[in-house]
C-alpha positions as CSV (number, residue, x, y, z in Angstrom):
1,M,-10.9,-46.0,102.6
2,P,-9.9,-49.4,102.1
3,D,-12.0,-52.6,103.6
4,D,-10.5,-55.4,105.0
5,S,-10.1,-57.8,102.4
6,E,-7.5,-54.7,101.0
7,I,-5.8,-54.9,104.3
8,F,-5.3,-58.4,105.6
9,N,-4.7,-60.5,102.0
10,P,-4.6,-63.7,103.3
11,E,-2.1,-64.5,99.7
12,I,0.2,-62.2,101.4
13,F,0.2,-64.0,105.1
14,A,0.7,-67.2,102.6
15,E,3.6,-65.2,100.8
16,L,5.0,-64.3,104.0
17,A,4.7,-67.7,105.6
18,D,6.2,-69.3,102.8
19,L,8.8,-66.5,103.2
20,R,9.3,-67.6,107.0
21,E,9.8,-71.8,106.1
22,R,12.6,-71.3,103.7
23,V,14.3,-68.7,106.1
24,R,14.0,-71.3,108.6
25,A,15.0,-73.6,106.0
26,L,18.4,-72.0,104.9
27,E,19.1,-71.4,108.7
28,E,18.6,-75.5,109.4
29,A,21.1,-76.1,106.3
30,A,23.6,-73.1,107.3
31,L,23.7,-73.4,110.5
32,G,22.5,-77.0,111.6
33,T,19.5,-75.7,113.4
34,A,17.5,-73.0,113.3
35,A,18.7,-69.4,114.8
36,R,16.7,-68.4,117.4
37,P,15.4,-64.5,116.5
38,A,18.0,-61.9,117.6
39,V,17.1,-59.2,120.1
40,A,15.0,-56.5,119.5
41,A,16.5,-52.9,119.3
42,S,13.9,-52.1,121.8
43,N,14.1,-55.0,124.2
44,D,18.2,-54.6,124.3
45,R,19.4,-53.6,127.7
46,R,22.5,-53.8,129.7
47,L,23.4,-56.5,132.3
48,T,25.4,-56.5,135.4
49,A,28.7,-58.5,136.2
50,R,26.1,-60.5,138.5
51,E,23.4,-60.5,136.2
52,T,25.5,-62.0,133.0
53,A,27.5,-64.5,135.2
54,L,23.8,-65.5,136.1
55,R,23.2,-66.4,133.0
56,E,26.3,-67.8,132.1
57,G,26.2,-69.7,135.6
58,R,29.2,-68.6,136.7
59,S,30.6,-66.5,139.6
60,V,31.6,-62.9,138.7
61,R,35.4,-64.1,139.1
62,R,35.3,-66.6,137.1
63,L,33.5,-64.1,134.8
64,K,36.3,-62.3,134.3
65,E,38.8,-64.2,133.9
66,A,36.9,-65.2,131.4
67,V,37.2,-61.5,129.7
68,K,41.0,-61.7,131.0
69,D,41.6,-64.9,129.2
70,G,39.6,-63.6,126.2
71,K,37.3,-66.3,126.3
72,F,34.3,-64.0,126.8
73,P,33.4,-60.9,125.0
74,P,34.5,-57.3,126.6
75,P,32.2,-55.4,128.9
76,D,31.2,-51.8,128.3
77,I,33.3,-50.5,131.8
78,I,31.1,-47.4,133.3
79,N,32.2,-46.1,136.7
80,G,34.0,-48.6,137.3
81,R,31.1,-51.1,137.0
82,W,31.0,-53.7,134.2
83,F,28.3,-54.4,131.7
84,W,26.8,-56.6,128.8
85,W,24.3,-55.1,126.4
86,L,22.1,-58.4,126.1
87,S,22.6,-58.8,122.3
88,V,26.3,-58.8,122.3
89,L,25.8,-62.0,124.6
90,E,23.4,-63.6,122.3
91,R,25.4,-62.7,119.2
92,F,29.1,-64.9,121.0
93,D,26.2,-67.4,122.0
94,R,25.4,-67.8,118.7
95,E,29.0,-67.5,117.3
96,R,30.1,-70.6,120.6
97,I,27.4,-72.6,119.1
98,R,28.4,-72.5,115.3
99,G,32.1,-73.2,116.4
100,V,30.6,-76.0,118.6
101,A,28.5,-77.2,115.6
102,R,31.9,-77.3,112.9
103,T,33.6,-79.4,115.3
104,P,31.6,-82.6,116.5
105,P,32.8,-84.9,119.1
106,G,35.1,-87.5,117.7
107,S,35.7,-85.5,114.6
108,K,39.7,-85.6,113.2
109,A,40.0,-81.8,114.2
110,V,39.0,-82.3,118.3
111,A,41.4,-85.6,117.9
112,L,44.0,-83.9,116.6
113,A,43.5,-81.2,119.4
114,Q,43.4,-83.5,121.9
115,S,46.7,-85.0,120.6
116,E,48.7,-81.8,120.4
117,S,47.4,-80.6,123.8
118,T,48.9,-83.6,125.6
119,S,52.5,-83.9,123.6
């Protein structure tokens, strides 16, 4: 049976900490901020329309309108009830954040889009 020094090798933990720091730095460089960890498969769950609306800070009606307009991910519909997987919503949040990060306020893209919408 291996002794504790073989199982809890401090060199391995130091290497893992270094790798974790390097990944965080890469995420920060690529995304502007370190990404939140994704939902583990064991923690993933379905949210009802009411729970999802509460999470998004809007009413169920506005949530369904956003789905209809293509501005929110489509739900899984089971027996007429709408459900979203938490992992899908978190992925949508990350994509939404990346989209905002790519067009900072005052940028030429935002000014161009605003001028096109007013004309």
